[in-house]
C-alpha positions as CSV (number, residue, x, y, z in Angstrom):
1,M,8.5,-12.7,29.2
2,V,10.5,-9.5,28.9
3,E,9.3,-6.6,26.7
4,G,11.8,-7.3,23.9
5,E,10.6,-10.9,23.7
6,Q,7.0,-9.8,23.5
7,L,7.9,-7.5,20.6
8,M,9.6,-10.3,18.8
9,T,6.5,-12.5,19.2
10,K,4.3,-9.8,17.7
11,R,6.6,-9.2,14.8
12,T,6.6,-12.9,13.8
13,T,2.7,-12.8,13.7
14,E,2.1,-11.5,10.2
15,T,-1.2,-9.7,9.7
16,L,-3.0,-9.0,6.4
17,Y,-5.4,-6.0,6.5
18,L,-7.9,-5.8,3.7
19,S,-10.0,-2.7,2.9
20,Y,-12.2,-1.9,-0.1
21,D,-11.9,1.7,1.0
22,G,-8.7,3.5,-0.1
23,L,-6.0,4.8,2.2
24,T,-6.0,8.0,0.0
25,D,-9.7,8.4,0.8
26,P,-10.5,10.8,3.7
27,L,-12.0,7.8,5.6
28,G,-8.8,5.8,5.1
29,Q,-6.8,8.6,6.6
30,S,-9.1,9.1,9.6
31,Q,-10.4,5.6,10.3
32,I,-7.9,3.1,9.0
33,L,-4.3,4.4,9.0
34,P,-4.3,5.9,12.6
35,Y,-5.2,2.5,14.0
36,L,-2.7,0.6,11.9
37,C,0.1,3.0,12.6
38,G,-0.6,2.5,16.3
39,L,-0.6,-1.3,16.0
40,S,2.6,-1.2,14.0
41,A,4.2,0.9,16.8
42,R,3.2,-1.9,19.2
43,G,5.2,-4.4,17.2
44,F,2.7,-5.9,14.9
45,S,3.8,-6.7,11.3
46,I,1.0,-5.5,9.0
47,T,0.5,-5.7,5.2
48,I,-2.3,-3.5,3.9
49,I,-4.2,-4.1,0.6
50,S,-6.6,-1.3,-0.2
51,F,-8.6,-0.2,-3.3
52,E,-7.7,3.3,-4.5
53,K,-9.8,5.7,-6.6
54,P,-7.6,6.9,-9.5
55,E,-7.9,10.6,-8.9
56,R,-7.3,10.4,-5.1
57,F,-4.5,7.9,-5.6
58,A,-2.7,10.3,-8.0
59,A,-3.0,13.2,-5.5
60,G,-2.2,11.3,-2.3
61,K,0.0,8.3,-3.3
62,Q,3.3,9.9,-2.2
63,E,2.0,11.1,1.1
64,I,0.5,7.7,2.1
65,E,3.5,5.8,0.9
66,T,5.8,8.0,3.1
67,L,3.4,7.6,6.1
68,C,3.3,3.8,5.7
69,K,7.1,3.6,5.3
70,D,7.7,5.8,8.3
71,N,5.4,3.6,10.4
72,G,6.7,0.2,9.3
73,L,3.5,-0.7,7.3
74,R,3.6,-2.6,3.9
75,W,1.1,-1.1,1.5
76,V,-0.2,-2.8,-1.6
77,P,-2.6,-0.4,-3.4
78,L,-5.0,-1.8,-6.0
79,L,-7.1,0.1,-8.5
80,Y,-10.8,0.5,-7.6
81,H,-13.1,0.0,-10.5
82,R,-16.5,1.8,-10.5
83,R,-18.0,0.6,-13.7
84,P,-19.9,-1.4,-14.8
85,P,-21.7,-1.9,-11.5
86,V,-21.5,-5.4,-10.0
87,F,-19.1,-6.7,-12.6
88,S,-16.4,-4.2,-11.6
89,T,-16.6,-5.4,-8.1
90,L,-16.3,-9.0,-9.2
91,Y,-13.2,-8.1,-11.2
92,D,-11.7,-6.3,-8.1
93,L,-12.4,-9.5,-6.0
94,F,-10.6,-11.6,-8.7
95,V,-7.6,-9.3,-8.6
96,L,-7.6,-9.2,-4.8
97,R,-7.6,-13.0,-4.4
98,R,-4.8,-13.3,-6.9
99,V,-2.7,-10.8,-5.0
100,V,-3.5,-12.3,-1.6
101,K,-2.4,-15.8,-2.9
102,K,1.0,-14.3,-3.9
103,L,1.5,-12.4,-0.7
104,H,0.5,-15.3,1.5
105,R,3.1,-17.5,-0.1
106,Q,5.6,-14.8,0.8
107,Y,4.6,-13.8,4.3
108,A,2.5,-16.8,5.6
109,F,-0.1,-14.6,7.3
110,S,-1.4,-15.7,10.7
111,I,-4.3,-13.2,10.8
112,V,-6.5,-11.6,8.1
113,H,-8.3,-8.5,9.3
114,C,-11.2,-7.6,6.9
115,R,-12.9,-4.3,6.9
116,S,-16.5,-4.8,6.0
117,Y,-18.2,-7.4,3.7
118,I,-16.5,-7.2,0.3
119,T,-13.0,-8.0,1.5
120,A,-14.4,-10.5,4.0
121,L,-15.2,-12.8,1.1
122,T,-11.4,-13.2,0.6
123,G,-10.8,-13.3,4.3
124,L,-13.2,-16.2,4.7
125,W,-11.5,-18.0,1.9
126,L,-8.1,-17.6,3.6
127,K,-9.6,-19.0,6.8
128,Q,-11.2,-22.0,5.2
129,R,-8.4,-22.8,2.7
130,H,-5.2,-21.9,4.7
131,G,-6.4,-21.8,8.4
132,V,-5.6,-18.1,8.7
133,K,-7.2,-16.5,11.7
134,F,-10.1,-14.3,10.5
135,I,-11.2,-11.0,12.0
136,F,-14.5,-9.8,10.6
137,D,-14.6,-6.0,11.2
138,M,-18.2,-5.7,10.0
139,R,-18.5,-1.9,10.7
140,G,-22.3,-2.0,10.2
141,F,-25.0,-4.0,8.6
142,W,-23.7,-3.3,5.1
143,A,-26.2,-5.2,2.9
144,D,-29.2,-3.7,4.8
145,E,-27.6,-0.2,4.5
146,R,-27.5,-0.6,0.7
147,V,-31.2,-1.5,0.7
148,E,-32.4,1.1,3.2
149,G,-30.2,3.8,1.6
150,G,-31.9,3.2,-1.8
151,L,-28.8,1.9,-3.5
152,W,-30.3,-1.7,-4.0
153,N,-33.9,-1.8,-5.1
154,L,-35.2,-5.3,-4.1
155,N,-37.8,-5.1,-6.8
156,N,-34.8,-5.6,-9.2
157,P,-34.1,-9.3,-9.4
158,L,-30.3,-8.7,-9.6
159,F,-30.2,-6.6,-6.5
160,R,-32.5,-9.0,-4.6
161,R,-30.1,-11.8,-5.5
162,I,-27.1,-9.8,-4.4
163,Y,-28.8,-8.8,-1.2
164,N,-29.7,-12.4,-0.4
165,F,-26.2,-13.6,-1.2
166,F,-24.6,-11.1,1.2
167,K,-27.1,-11.8,4.0
168,G,-26.1,-15.4,3.7
169,R,-22.4,-14.6,3.7
170,E,-23.0,-12.3,6.7
171,R,-24.0,-15.3,8.8
172,A,-21.0,-17.3,7.4
173,F,-18.6,-14.5,8.2
174,I,-19.8,-14.2,11.7
175,S,-19.9,-17.9,12.3
176,A,-16.4,-18.5,11.0
177,A,-14.7,-15.4,12.5
178,D,-12.2,-15.7,15.3
179,A,-13.3,-12.3,16.3
180,V,-16.2,-10.0,15.2
181,V,-15.8,-6.2,15.6
182,V,-18.8,-3.9,15.6
183,L,-19.1,-0.2,16.1
184,T,-21.9,0.0,18.7
185,E,-23.4,-1.7,21.7
186,A,-26.7,-1.9,19.8
187,A,-25.0,-3.9,17.0
188,R,-23.4,-6.2,19.5
189,A,-26.8,-7.0,21.1
190,E,-28.3,-7.6,17.7
191,V,-25.5,-9.9,16.5
192,A,-25.3,-11.7,19.8
193,G,-29.0,-12.5,19.5
194,W,-28.3,-14.5,16.3
195,N,-26.4,-17.1,18.4
196,L,-23.6,-17.4,15.8
197,N,-20.6,-16.2,17.7
198,D,-19.9,-14.9,21.2
199,R,-16.5,-13.4,20.3
200,I,-17.9,-9.9,19.6
201,T,-16.0,-6.7,20.5
202,V,-17.2,-3.1,20.3
203,I,-14.7,-0.6,18.9
204,P,-16.5,2.6,17.8
205,C,-15.1,5.1,15.3
206,C,-12.5,6.7,17.6
207,V,-11.1,10.2,17.9
208,D,-7.5,11.4,17.8
209,L,-7.6,13.3,21.1
210,D,-4.2,14.8,20.3
211,L,-5.7,16.6,17.3
212,F,-9.2,17.3,18.7
213,R,-8.2,19.1,21.9
214,K,-10.0,22.2,23.0
215,D,-7.1,23.2,25.2
216,K,-5.0,23.9,22.1
217,F,-7.3,26.9,21.4
218,T,-8.0,30.2,23.1
219,Q,-11.0,32.5,23.0
220,A,-8.9,34.7,20.7
221,D,-8.5,31.8,18.3
222,R,-12.2,31.3,18.4
223,Q,-12.9,34.9,17.7
224,E,-10.4,35.0,14.8
225,V,-12.2,32.2,13.0
226,R,-15.6,33.8,13.6
227,T,-14.4,37.1,12.3
228,D,-12.9,35.5,9.2
229,L,-16.3,33.9,8.6
230,G,-18.2,37.1,9.1
231,I,-19.8,35.9,12.4
232,G,-20.5,38.4,15.1
233,Q,-19.1,38.0,18.6
234,D,-22.5,37.5,20.1
235,D,-23.9,35.3,17.3
236,F,-25.0,31.7,18.2
237,V,-23.3,29.3,15.8
238,F,-24.6,25.9,14.7
239,L,-22.2,23.5,13.0
240,Y,-22.7,20.5,10.7
241,L,-19.5,18.5,10.0
242,G,-19.0,16.0,7.2
243,S,-20.6,14.8,4.0
244,L,-24.3,15.2,3.3
245,G,-24.9,11.7,1.9
246,T,-27.9,9.4,1.8
247,W,-28.2,9.0,5.6
248,Y,-28.0,12.6,6.9
249,L,-31.3,14.4,7.5
250,Y,-30.4,17.8,6.0
251,D,-34.0,19.1,6.0
252,E,-34.6,18.1,9.6
253,M,-31.4,19.8,10.7
254,V,-32.3,23.0,8.9
255,T,-35.8,22.9,10.6
256,F,-34.2,22.6,14.0
257,F,-31.9,25.6,13.2
258,R,-34.9,27.6,12.1
259,Q,-36.7,26.8,15.4
260,F,-33.8,28.1,17.3
261,K,-33.3,31.2,15.2
262,A,-37.0,32.2,15.5
263,K,-36.3,32.6,19.3
264,Y,-32.7,33.7,19.0
265,P,-32.3,35.7,15.8
266,Q,-28.5,36.2,16.0
267,S,-27.8,32.7,14.8
268,K,-25.7,31.3,12.0
269,F,-25.2,27.8,10.6
270,I,-21.7,26.6,9.4
271,F,-21.5,23.6,7.1
272,L,-18.0,22.0,7.0
273,T,-18.6,19.6,4.1
274,P,-17.2,18.4,0.8
275,D,-20.8,18.5,-0.5
276,V,-20.9,22.3,-0.8
277,D,-23.4,22.2,-3.7
278,R,-25.9,20.4,-1.5
279,V,-26.4,23.3,0.9
280,A,-29.0,25.8,0.0
281,T,-28.0,29.4,-0.6
282,D,-29.0,31.3,2.5
283,P,-27.6,34.4,4.3
284,D,-27.6,32.5,7.5
285,F,-25.6,29.6,6.1
286,I,-21.8,29.6,5.8
287,V,-20.3,26.7,3.7
288,R,-16.7,25.6,3.7
289,S,-14.7,22.6,2.6
290,V,-11.5,22.5,4.8
291,K,-8.6,20.1,5.4
292,R,-8.8,17.7,8.3
293,G,-6.1,19.5,10.3
294,E,-8.2,22.7,10.2
295,V,-11.4,21.1,11.4
296,P,-10.8,21.5,15.2
297,Q,-10.5,25.3,15.0
298,Y,-13.8,25.5,13.2
299,I,-15.5,23.2,15.7
300,Y,-14.2,25.4,18.6
301,A,-15.7,28.5,16.9
302,S,-19.2,27.0,17.1
303,D,-21.7,26.7,19.9
304,V,-23.5,23.4,19.1
305,S,-23.4,20.8,16.4
306,L,-26.2,18.9,14.7
307,C,-26.0,15.3,13.6
308,F,-29.3,14.0,12.4
309,I,-29.3,10.5,10.8
310,K,-32.1,8.5,9.2
311,P,-33.1,5.9,11.8
312,S,-33.4,2.3,10.5
313,F,-32.4,-1.3,11.3
314,S,-29.0,-0.9,9.6
315,K,-28.2,2.3,11.5
316,K,-28.1,0.3,14.7
317,G,-24.5,-0.4,13.7
318,S,-23.5,3.2,12.9
319,S,-20.9,5.2,14.9
320,A,-20.5,8.8,13.7
321,T,-16.9,10.0,14.0
322,K,-18.0,13.6,13.5
323,M,-20.1,13.4,16.6
324,A,-17.3,12.2,18.8
325,E,-14.8,14.7,17.3
326,V,-17.2,17.6,18.2
327,M,-17.8,16.3,21.7
328,A,-14.0,16.0,22.2
329,M,-13.7,19.7,21.6
330,G,-16.2,20.4,24.4
331,I,-19.1,21.4,22.0
332,P,-22.5,19.8,22.7
333,V,-24.2,17.7,19.9
334,V,-27.9,17.4,19.2
335,T,-29.1,14.3,17.4
336,N,-32.2,12.3,16.8
337,P,-33.2,9.0,18.3
338,G,-33.3,5.6,16.7
339,W,-29.7,5.0,15.5
340,G,-26.4,3.7,16.8
341,D,-25.7,4.1,20.5
342,V,-27.2,7.6,20.9
343,A,-29.4,6.7,24.0
344,F,-26.4,4.8,25.6
345,L,-24.1,7.7,24.9
346,A,-26.5,10.5,26.0
347,E,-26.7,8.8,29.5
348,R,-22.9,8.6,29.8
349,T,-21.2,11.6,28.1
350,G,-23.3,14.6,29.3
351,S,-22.7,16.3,26.0
352,L,-25.2,14.6,23.7
353,Y,-28.9,15.7,23.5
354,I,-31.6,13.8,21.7
355,T,-34.6,15.5,20.1
356,D,-37.5,14.4,17.9
357,N,-37.8,18.0,16.6
358,R,-41.1,18.4,18.5
359,G,-41.5,20.3,21.8
360,N,-37.9,21.6,21.8
361,E,-38.5,24.7,23.9
362,R,-36.5,23.6,27.0
363,L,-33.7,22.2,24.8
364,L,-33.5,25.5,22.8
365,E,-33.2,27.4,26.1
366,R,-30.5,25.0,27.4
367,L,-28.4,25.3,24.2
368,A,-28.7,29.1,24.3
369,E,-26.8,29.0,27.6
370,R,-23.7,28.2,25.6
371,S,-22.2,25.9,28.2
372,E,-19.1,24.0,27.1
373,T,-19.0,20.4,28.2
374,G,-16.2,18.6,29.9
375,I,-14.6,15.4,28.7
376,N,-15.5,12.7,31.2
377,P,-13.5,9.5,31.8
378,F,-16.1,7.3,29.9
379,F,-15.7,9.4,26.8
380,T,-11.9,9.3,26.9
381,D,-11.9,5.5,27.3
382,F,-14.6,4.7,24.9
383,F,-13.8,7.1,22.0
384,S,-10.0,7.7,22.2
385,L,-7.9,6.5,19.4
386,Q,-5.4,5.0,21.9
387,G,-8.3,3.1,23.4
388,G,-9.3,1.8,20.0
389,I,-5.7,0.7,19.3
390,E,-5.5,-1.0,22.6
391,R,-8.7,-3.0,21.9
392,Y,-7.4,-4.1,18.5
393,S,-4.0,-4.9,20.0
394,R,-5.6,-7.3,22.5
395,L,-7.5,-9.0,19.7
396,Y,-4.3,-9.4,17.7
397,E,-2.4,-10.8,20.6
398,I,-5.1,-13.3,21.6
399,I,-5.8,-14.5,18.1
400,G,-2.1,-14.6,17.1
401,A,-1.3,-16.6,20.2
402,T,-3.7,-19.3,19.2
403,H,-2.5,-19.5,15.6
404,G,-1.6,-23.0,14.5
């Protein structure tokens, strides 16, 4: 088959992508749209339904509409309802199914690709009712995350019932899926052990290596950022990147920084986070909230990044984009054990260090050497955005070819 014929085949395979996260959310712009734009460029016809927060939708609607139009994506934004809890989600699901019914009559979808558990309820319905091929992109163990993160107290009968419902649906999603996507090798091993489905693909949170490229910056650029932040040329700079939500171990990261500073006094700690009010006021701390396009230059101005995450069962399925973005810039990352693929990645990347915050003397000395890390072939293949797009493309092609 010639290339043009392949493209025509892809275009006639209509795909519906469902996300309870908004495209106007930062996550939507970093972890949803880049993949879908890449898939559209490969010839796949994609309709996106997402749930948008009113304030972000008002601010970003025009930009996302233009981006989708320029990349051949159909976007159907729906309003996300926050209150009252539980009932607002039920209402959103009611609206979603109604809209999906209408769109399916119009486009006759061959594939429904569901990001996480909420939208998978509708994806499973499409699979069972209309025979649409179903991709369960589970991301992580969502129901367990809600419990372990303190959002669902199982002593509350309502939350216990909701948890049990989604754990039951989790097994149904996995069993019925034509493909299951997880973020980590640890999650794949866990799910494979349930003997529900052997069609499991690992696609981590990938990095746009065209944006996060250290060769775009010079030492002069690095010094310019440091000067702007009031950081001396010889200061050793720690970095924390991203939100400071439920799972991130702020106190433990500060403790590690203090251990280092006790030995190397000329040290500073930059927090690039939207949660500026959650960082303590301290002369050694520099707090900024910056646009995504500015992040690489701040990463390159640092010497090491910290990414400590609460270890738990659900965190087996977590892939931290921030960690990969930093490593892509040649800056080493220090993390804690017990979550995601950190042990697997530490063995293969050469730029990830694991600590339990005890007996850090050798690690502190190693970090003080300020050695930039190279980007090895494993990292480029495993974490690159193009690699992620290629993996999704193969799934779409295989599943689309078996439709009907």
